[in-house]
N, C-alpha and C positions, 0 to 999 in steps of 0.2 A: 502494497501500500504504498500509496507517495505520503510523504510530507503536505496537508495539507492551509497552504499557505497565506497568509493576513494578505487583507483588495490593498493596502502597499506595493505589500511582495508581488503580486499582478500584477498592478501598472506600471514596477518599476521590468519586469518583463514584456509585458502591449506593446508600452513606450520602445522601445529597445529596438522591436526590428521596425523600420524605415520603411511600412509599411504609404509611403506616400504614391496619389492611386495611375503615375504613368509607370506604377515598380511592381513586382511580384506582392501576396501577401500567403503565401506561402508557408515560409515561416513563421512565420505565424499559426496561422492551420494549425502546424503540426504538432506548435511547442502547446495550444488548449490542449487540441486532441488528447495528445502524447498524455496529460494534466490530469484528464476525467478523464481517461481508462485506465488512471495509479488509485482512479479512484470509482472500476466500476462502471462509470457512466460510456456508453459508446454515444457516442454525436458520428454524424452524421456528412456530411460534405459534396455543395456543386459546387463543383469545377463547372465551369462558363465557358461550349466549346467553343469560342473564338479568343478567346483568351486564357491559355490550357496553363497561364498561368495567378492564374486565380480562383477563390475557389467562397465558397457564404457558408458556413460551421453553425446543426442547429444538435438540437439536445432533448431531450430532458429525462429527467427523475419523476418519483409520487406511482401513485396511482395511472394503471396500463385503459385511459378509459377522458372523450375529450370531457372538455371543459380547462384546460387549463391557462395558464396568467404564463405571460407572455415576456419577457428580458425580449428586449430589440436597438440595437445599438452596430455600429457600424467598425470594422475597419479597418479605414483609408483614411487616411489624412493627410493633406496640404502642402507646398513645395514647403520650403527653409528658402531656395535658391535668396541670395541677394539677402534676407529681414536680417538682421546685427544682431545676434543672440548670444548673450552676457554670457548660455551657460552652454555646454555640448547637450542639441534639439533631443534630439534621443538619448537621453539618462535624464530617470525625476531627478529632477535638485530640488534640496529645502532651505524654504531661508522663506526667514521677515512670516515664515508664518500662512504661509503659501508654498507649492506645489509646479514646481517652472517642468514645462520640455511638451515635447509635441507631441499634440493628442490629450494632453492632460485633458485637459474641459471637453476637451470636441472630439474621440469622445470613448478613450480607453479605460479617464475616469470611473465614466458607468459601463463600459462591458466589468473591470477590473470585479466592479462592483455584481456586475451582474451571474459571475462566472464563479465568486463567494459566495454568492448565494445560493445554484444550484450544489454550486460541491455540499455547503451542510444539507442544505437540503438530501441530501442523499441518504445522511448516513439523523436526518431527521424521522418523523411516523404519520408524513405529508398525509394530510383528507383528501386533494384538493393538486393537481398536479400540474409542475411548475417546467415549463422550458426552455429555453435559451438560442436565443437567434440573432448571429454574426453571419453580415452583409460584407459589400465588400462594393465599392463607384458606387459608392452616396455624394462625397462628392467634386464628381460630374455631373450626375445628374441623377441624383438615382436611382441605374439604369438593372442594379443588380439585384435588385428586392424584390424583385417578381417573380421570377423562375425561382427564386425561391425558397417562396411563397410557396407556389403552383408543390415543390421540392420536399417539405413539409408539412405540406397534407399528403405527401405520396408514403413519407414514414414515417410516420405520428399521426396518434389520437390529436384531430387538427379542437387547439386552446378553443378561449372567445375574446380574451379579455390584453386585447396591449399594451404595455405602455415600455414606453417606444423615446430612452433614457436622452433626449438630447439638455442639453444644458438651459437648462428654465426658472434656476435657484432650488427647487424640489415643488414646481408655483403647474397645478395644474392644465397646461396649453390645452387649450380646448376642440380650437381650430387652425384653423395658417389655410393662408390661397393659396392655388391651385397655382403652375408653370407647368409650362413650353415652347418650345426656339427654335427656328425654324434656321438651320444653315444659309445662307442667301449666295447663291456664287453667279454675275454680275458677268453676261460675256458678251462684248459690245464688239467692233470689229480698225487699228490701226492703222490713224495715216497722219501724216502731216498738220502737224496743230495751225497752219498758219491757214493749213484743207479746210480746217473742222470742220466742215458742215458733212464734209463723203465718208467721213464718216461715223461711228459706233461710243465714244465717249466711252470706256463703264464706268468710270465715278461717275458721276454727273448723274450717267442714269438711276441712280444706286441711292443722289441723294433725294430726289423726288422718293425714294419707298424711308430711307428713314423720314425727312423732315413730314410727310402723315405717319411718325409714329407721334411726331411732336404734337400732329391737331390733333391727334386720338385726347393723349397726353392731357389736354390741356380742356378739352372737351370733358372728358373728363376730371376731372381738378376743381369744372364750374357745376354740376346734376349734385343731384340728391345722392345720400348714397339712402341703398336699402335699410332698416333697421337692420343685417343681418349685415351688410360695411361699413353699417359706421363701427364695429366696432373691432379694423386695422386701420393697421397706419402705415399708409395713408390708404385712403376706408374708397379707395377705388383700384381697377384695372391696372396694370401701367403698363405698357409699350417701351423696348430697354434697346439700346446700342450700343456691346460693350467690345466691342471691337470690327476693326474693318483696316483691308489691305486690302494692294490696287498698285496694278501703271509700273510704265519702263523709265517713266523720263520724261521732265517738263515738255517738253514737243511734240508727242505723239499720243494719243489717247490713249485710251486705257482699255489694251486688250483683258483685260478679268479685273470686280470687282473684290471683295468680296468681304461679308459680313453677315454678324448674329444674331439675329433678330427677337429677343425673347420676350415673351407675356408674363404676369402674374397676378391672373385671378384670382376676382370676390370669388368665395361658392356663393352660387344661387346664383352666379352667371357661365354661357359655355362657353367652353373649348374649344364649338367647330364658328360662336360667331364669329370671335377672332381669324381664325385660319380662315374663313371665310372673304371674309374683307380683304385678311392681307394677302390673301391670292388675289382679289378682282380685281386691286392697285396694282400689284406682279406686271401682273394680263399686259394694263394699261397699260401702265406704259414695254412692257418688253412690246408689244403691238407697237407705238413709237419707234420702238431701237426696227426692226421688223420693216420698217417703214420706207425706214433710210438704205441698215444689208440686211439680208430675209435672212444669215447663217442668226446673229446676234440672238438671245435670248436668255429669261432668266432660270432656273435651276433653283428649287425648290428645296430641301429632304429636314423631317425631323431631326432635331439632335439627342431634343427625352421631352421626358412627362412623366411630370408631377403630381395627382389626382388634392384635390383641396385635401382637407378635413374638418369637414364638414361637423360640426357637434351638432354632436349626440343628445335627446329627450333622456334625462336619469340613463346614463349612458355603463353602462356596466363600466369599465376600465374606469371612467369619468369618481361612478361610483367608490370604486374600490381605494383611488389614488387621494381625494379628501381623507377615506375616514386615515389615511396613513399617516395624511401628512395636520390635516385638522384648517386644509383652506379653501377655504369655501368662497372665492373671489373669481370672477373673471377673468380670463386671460388665452389672450387668443395670437399670434403673432405672422408677421409677413413671408419668410421664408416659407421653403417649401422642407419639407421631411415624409420619412416612407412613412408616415403613422396613416397616413391615405393611400396610400398605396397596402397595406391590411387593412386598411375599412372598407376600400372598393373592395377585395376580396372576401367580407359576409363575418366580421371581423371590430369588435368596442375598444373602437385606442383613443388613446392614451399623449403625451407631450410629455409628457414629465421627467427630470433631472439636474445629479446637481453643477453648479459652475454659471456662470454663466459670459452670454455665448458674445458678450465686447470683447471678450480677450483668446475669439476663438479669432485662424487664420492669422492669428498676432505674431509676431517677435514673440522670445519669451512668453512665453504663452504660458497658464498655469489657474492649476484648481488653488481656492483658499480647505486650508487644514476643516475649517470648518466647515466648509460646504460639502470633503468630501466627508467629515463622521457623518453628518445630518442625510450622505446618500447614505449609510454603513448602517447608519440610525432604522434610515431607512426598510431600507432588506430587511432586516432583523425583523422588525413590524408583521414584513410582509411575509419573514417563517412562518411567524406564530399564528401570522393569522392563518394559513394554509395548512399549516397540525391541525385547527383550533374543531 
């Protein structure tokens, strides 16, 4: 039997694996699987066939029946490239009442607590099962969770309440915006800029699409939000372009321009509405391009889709977390998580985890010792409740 590690020791082990989304997470998955096996827990992994260097991991303890509480986290972290760290990002360092390290806050701190709880649950007389779900590629669009959720249901009794441990200061977050994004590739026709009217400048053709987003944001800001949308900050759907590239020289009409158009949709609005509106303006611009040169075109490909987390009426996951934390206030966030994907798959879902989202992705990322201890206490109370 393997030694039972403390939550801090587990967090140190997890942070030591540099599981940046562009790289493999298999060494971390191997470590967790081996650690769980040492305590008699069989873990299952799902390997992405398109990225065989990445895998999700899930496991079950307690009665072999449906209705488990699922502790859900992701294993990937964002890069540290170019960030001014005061210590090794992949070593947990404690100072000034904080644990520093990449992922301590987002979200290997919660992952460590969840692994600790699963192992502790193995040695308890649980009356209700507990499950662990660790995904990958959350940071690049929450693309790793949906196939993991399907595989979980193929191998384990289906859980009923999911706690997604994104940093929420241990508050019960019951709603978040949905999101989706399109890689937009504008292909023009190169000519010398002195005769630009005979060519198609892809950058200038892209400009109306980006300006369309500006106008939609202005309209949404000015509109009166619904009661549900009013809970969010900002209380409207946003359209955003954060990356753009194109062109070869200042005196040549750009042959290509690429940018990402992202949408953050308030619950209650349909993704299809925004998709269709964007496609319509893209086709309008494309027609203008092809009137000059028939080979010009605009290619649109969806890069990610994250469904919203819709507040549930007395949802099981929410009620459980409120009972364990004493938090009865209403909390929603504008960023997306895997909670909406679990909800879409038929689970009750809520977000609750230690740490402040403001520290996520930052140089010298940290979680306070107090928040980590609060998460530890939460897990201990959860185990007590599952043993009743």
